[in-house]
C-alpha positions as CSV (number, residue, x, y, z in Angstrom):
1,M,81.5,100.7,111.5
2,T,84.6,101.1,109.3
3,E,84.2,99.2,106.0
4,K,87.0,97.4,104.1
5,N,88.0,98.8,100.7
6,K,86.6,102.2,101.5
7,T,88.6,105.3,101.8
8,Y,87.8,107.7,104.7
9,K,89.0,111.3,105.2
10,G,89.6,113.1,108.4
11,I,92.0,114.6,110.9
12,L,94.7,112.2,112.2
13,S,94.1,112.4,115.9
14,R,95.5,111.0,119.2
15,E,93.7,110.9,122.5
16,G,95.2,109.0,125.3
17,E,96.2,105.6,123.9
18,K,93.8,105.8,121.0
19,T,94.7,106.9,117.4
20,F,92.0,107.5,114.9
21,L,90.7,109.7,112.1
22,L,88.2,112.4,113.1
23,G,85.6,113.1,110.3
24,E,84.3,116.6,109.5
25,N,81.0,115.8,111.3
26,G,82.6,114.2,114.4
27,E,82.7,110.6,113.0
28,V,85.5,108.4,114.4
29,Y,87.3,106.0,112.0
30,F,89.9,103.3,112.7
31,E,89.8,103.5,116.5
32,N,89.8,99.7,116.6
33,E,92.5,99.1,113.9
34,K,96.2,99.4,113.9
35,I,97.5,102.8,112.9
36,W,101.3,103.0,112.7
37,S,103.1,105.5,114.9
38,G,105.1,106.8,112.0
39,Y,102.0,108.5,110.6
40,L,101.6,110.4,113.8
41,D,105.3,111.6,113.7
42,H,104.6,113.4,110.4
43,W,100.8,114.1,110.0
44,K,99.2,114.4,113.5
45,D,96.4,116.9,113.4
46,Q,96.5,117.1,109.6
47,S,93.9,116.1,107.0
48,V,94.6,112.6,105.7
49,C,93.0,109.7,103.9
50,G,92.9,106.1,105.2
51,R,91.7,102.6,104.4
52,I,92.1,99.1,105.8
53,L,94.7,96.8,104.2
54,P,94.2,93.0,104.0
55,Q,97.3,92.4,106.2
56,R,97.2,92.3,110.0
57,D,99.5,93.4,112.7
58,Y,101.7,90.6,114.1
59,K,101.6,91.8,117.7
60,E,97.9,92.4,118.3
61,N,96.4,90.7,115.1
62,L,94.6,93.9,114.3
63,P,93.7,95.0,110.8
64,I,96.4,97.4,109.4
65,V,95.4,100.9,108.3
66,I,97.2,102.8,105.5
67,I,97.3,106.6,105.9
68,W,98.3,109.2,103.3
69,P,98.0,113.0,102.9
70,N,94.7,114.3,101.7
71,V,95.8,116.0,98.5
72,P,93.3,116.8,95.7
73,E,93.8,114.6,92.6
74,T,94.5,116.3,89.3
75,E,92.4,115.7,86.2
76,T,95.3,116.6,83.9
77,P,97.1,113.5,82.4
78,F,100.6,113.2,83.8
79,V,103.7,111.0,84.0
80,E,106.1,111.0,87.0
81,L,109.5,109.3,86.7
82,Y,111.0,108.4,90.1
83,Y,114.6,108.0,91.1
84,N,114.7,106.4,94.6
85,E,117.9,106.9,96.5
86,R,119.7,103.7,97.7
87,L,118.9,101.8,100.8
88,V,122.2,101.7,102.6
89,K,121.7,98.3,104.3
90,Y,121.0,96.4,101.1
91,W,123.6,95.6,98.5
92,A,120.9,95.0,95.8
93,S,119.9,98.7,96.3
94,S,123.4,100.1,95.6
95,L,122.3,101.9,92.4
96,G,118.9,103.1,93.6
97,H,115.7,102.3,91.8
98,N,113.4,103.7,89.1
99,A,109.6,103.5,88.9
100,I,107.1,105.4,86.8
101,N,103.7,106.8,87.5
102,V,101.2,107.1,84.6
103,N,98.0,108.9,85.6
104,G,98.2,107.6,89.2
105,K,99.2,104.0,88.5
106,I,102.8,103.3,89.4
107,F,104.6,100.7,87.3
108,N,107.3,98.9,89.2
109,Y,109.8,96.5,87.7
110,S,112.2,94.3,89.6
111,H,114.3,91.2,89.7
112,L,111.7,89.7,92.0
113,L,108.7,88.4,90.2
114,N,106.1,89.5,92.8
115,E,107.5,93.1,92.7
116,N,106.7,93.5,89.0
117,E,103.3,95.2,89.4
118,I,101.0,98.2,89.2
119,I,100.7,99.7,92.6
120,S,98.6,102.7,93.9
121,A,100.5,105.8,94.8
122,E,99.5,105.5,98.5
123,E,100.8,102.0,98.8
124,Y,104.0,102.7,96.9
125,F,104.9,105.8,99.0
126,F,103.1,105.3,102.4
127,R,102.6,101.7,103.5
128,P,103.1,101.4,107.2
129,A,106.1,99.6,108.8
130,V,103.7,97.2,110.5
131,G,103.2,93.4,110.2
132,E,104.8,91.9,107.1
133,F,105.8,95.3,105.8
134,A,108.1,96.0,108.8
135,P,111.7,95.2,109.2
136,S,112.4,92.2,111.5
137,P,112.8,93.1,115.2
138,N,115.8,90.7,115.2
139,N,118.0,92.2,112.5
140,S,116.2,95.4,111.3
141,A,116.0,93.9,107.8
142,F,114.3,91.2,105.8
143,E,113.7,87.9,107.7
144,I,111.6,84.8,107.7
145,L,111.0,83.5,111.2
146,E,110.8,79.8,112.2
147,D,107.1,80.2,112.9
148,G,106.5,81.3,109.2
149,R,106.1,85.0,109.8
150,V,107.7,87.1,107.2
151,Y,109.2,90.6,107.7
152,Y,109.7,92.0,104.2
153,D,111.1,95.3,105.3
154,K,109.1,96.8,102.4
155,F,107.1,99.6,103.7
156,G,106.3,103.0,102.1
157,R,109.2,104.1,99.8
158,N,109.0,107.7,101.0
159,F,109.6,106.5,104.6
160,M,112.6,104.5,103.4
161,R,114.2,106.9,100.9
162,T,114.3,110.4,99.4
163,I,112.6,110.2,96.0
164,H,113.6,112.5,93.1
165,V,110.6,113.3,90.8
166,V,110.3,114.6,87.3
167,R,106.7,115.3,86.6
168,V,105.6,115.7,82.9
169,E,102.4,116.8,81.3
170,G,101.8,116.5,77.6
171,L,102.9,112.9,76.9
172,D,100.7,110.2,75.3
173,T,99.8,108.6,78.6
174,N,97.4,106.1,77.1
175,H,100.0,104.7,74.8
176,L,102.6,104.7,77.6
177,S,100.3,102.8,79.9
178,Q,99.6,100.2,77.3
179,V,103.4,99.7,76.7
180,Y,104.1,99.2,80.4
181,C,101.1,96.9,80.9
182,R,102.4,94.8,78.0
183,E,105.8,94.5,79.7
184,L,104.2,93.3,82.9
185,D,102.3,90.7,80.8
186,V,105.6,89.5,79.2
187,I,107.3,89.3,82.6
188,H,104.5,87.3,84.3
189,S,104.1,84.9,81.3
190,T,107.8,84.1,81.3
191,K,108.4,80.6,82.6
192,P,110.2,80.8,86.0
193,N,113.5,79.1,86.6
194,P,112.6,76.1,88.9
195,K,115.9,76.6,90.8
196,N,114.9,80.1,91.7
197,P,111.1,80.5,91.1
198,K,110.8,83.9,92.9
199,K,113.2,85.7,90.5
200,Y,112.3,87.0,87.1
201,P,114.5,84.8,84.9
202,D,115.1,87.3,82.1
203,F,116.2,90.1,84.4
204,N,119.6,91.4,83.4
205,F,121.7,94.0,85.2
206,F,122.6,95.8,82.0
207,T,119.8,95.1,79.4
208,R,116.6,94.2,81.3
209,N,116.2,96.0,84.6
210,C,113.9,98.6,86.2
211,S,115.6,101.4,84.3
212,T,115.9,99.9,80.9
213,I,112.2,98.7,80.8
214,I,111.1,102.2,81.6
215,R,113.5,103.8,79.2
216,D,112.4,101.5,76.3
217,G,108.8,102.4,77.0
218,L,109.6,106.1,76.7
219,N,111.6,105.4,73.5
220,E,108.6,103.5,72.1
221,I,106.2,106.5,72.4
222,G,108.6,108.7,70.5
223,L,111.2,109.9,73.0
224,K,114.0,108.2,71.1
225,K,116.8,110.3,72.6
226,I,116.3,109.2,76.2
227,K,119.1,106.9,77.3
228,G,120.2,105.3,80.5
229,I,121.0,101.9,81.9
230,F,121.0,102.6,85.7
231,P,118.5,104.6,87.8
232,L,120.2,108.0,88.4
233,D,121.5,108.2,84.9
234,L,118.1,107.4,83.4
235,F,116.5,110.0,85.7
236,I,118.9,112.8,84.7
237,N,118.9,112.0,81.0
238,S,115.1,111.8,80.9
239,A,114.6,115.0,82.9
240,H,117.0,116.8,80.6
241,H,115.1,115.7,77.4
242,F,111.7,116.4,78.9
243,L,112.8,120.0,79.6
244,K,114.1,120.3,76.0
245,T,111.0,118.8,74.3
246,E,108.6,121.4,73.0
247,G,105.0,121.1,74.2
248,L,105.8,119.4,77.5
249,G,105.3,120.9,81.0
250,T,108.0,119.6,83.3
251,R,108.8,120.0,87.0
252,I,111.7,118.5,88.9
253,Y,111.6,118.2,92.7
254,K,112.4,115.9,95.6
255,K,110.1,114.1,98.1
256,P,112.4,114.2,101.1
257,Q,112.6,111.0,103.2
258,L,110.0,111.0,106.0
259,K,112.3,109.9,108.8
260,V,111.1,107.1,111.1
261,P,113.0,104.8,113.4
262,E,112.5,101.8,111.1
263,A,114.7,103.2,108.3
264,P,118.2,104.7,108.2
265,P,118.7,107.8,105.9
266,S,118.9,106.9,102.2
267,A,121.9,108.0,100.1
268,M,122.6,109.2,96.6
269,T,124.2,106.9,94.1
270,A,127.1,107.7,91.9
271,L,126.6,108.8,88.3
272,L,128.0,106.1,86.1
273,N,127.8,108.0,82.8
274,F,130.1,111.0,83.0
275,R,128.1,112.7,80.1
276,N,125.2,113.2,82.6
277,R,127.3,115.2,85.1
278,L,126.7,118.5,83.4
279,K,123.0,117.7,82.8
280,Q,122.7,116.9,86.5
281,K,124.0,120.4,87.5
282,Q,121.6,122.1,85.1
283,L,118.4,120.4,86.4
284,P,116.2,123.1,87.9
285,Y,115.1,121.4,91.1
286,E,112.3,123.2,93.0
287,N,113.7,122.2,96.3
């Protein structure tokens, strides 16, 4: 029997109408749960990890399984800064988005209160487009139906966008994690606006957004020269300074969007600070 809150490893397999994980000793996992077809499109017959999520599929009321690549975890402390390309169907995504991963915990900041959180890498990148995570079948976007069902259109970011990554080793990850945890505490202890209780009331497009909170944390641990107000500018400026800072190991690469029918291709945003244009051309992307 497949247990909740337990991670299983195996080969993502499909036989007839059944999708499941096949363990190394012939064990079969998740044959009675909902495994999203998007996983098969990219990882069929590959070694993956999986576990059951609390949410259920709307169509069959089955427990939903999250699947992600079976990649060994590193023991070396690291930080990954992400620039997520924009979602073309949402105005609020016009400038893209930043998040930051500190030793496997992804800190996400948003104008929506419930999206200010620490989230695991597998949920951030690879949640399935099933149940509440999926786009609505009516408009292919966010929608709340009359029966109360919600389609958040908020599945794995790597299925929705191309993600640019700068990975850094050598930073004080303990201090940085403490700073970002403190910021989450500040956000969630802020009294909501009763007229708009789902929004973070102190969010500001120029001074208190996903980019500036991350920037200020990096400044606080000693990286004073890092600047940026918006996602792409912060990413380029940060990557440039990481590369120039002695004692840091830095890689820059992309996680290309994993194309699925539920999401159109993402798009780059414009650079708003012309000083970053030359820095952008000089970044040594691996791919």
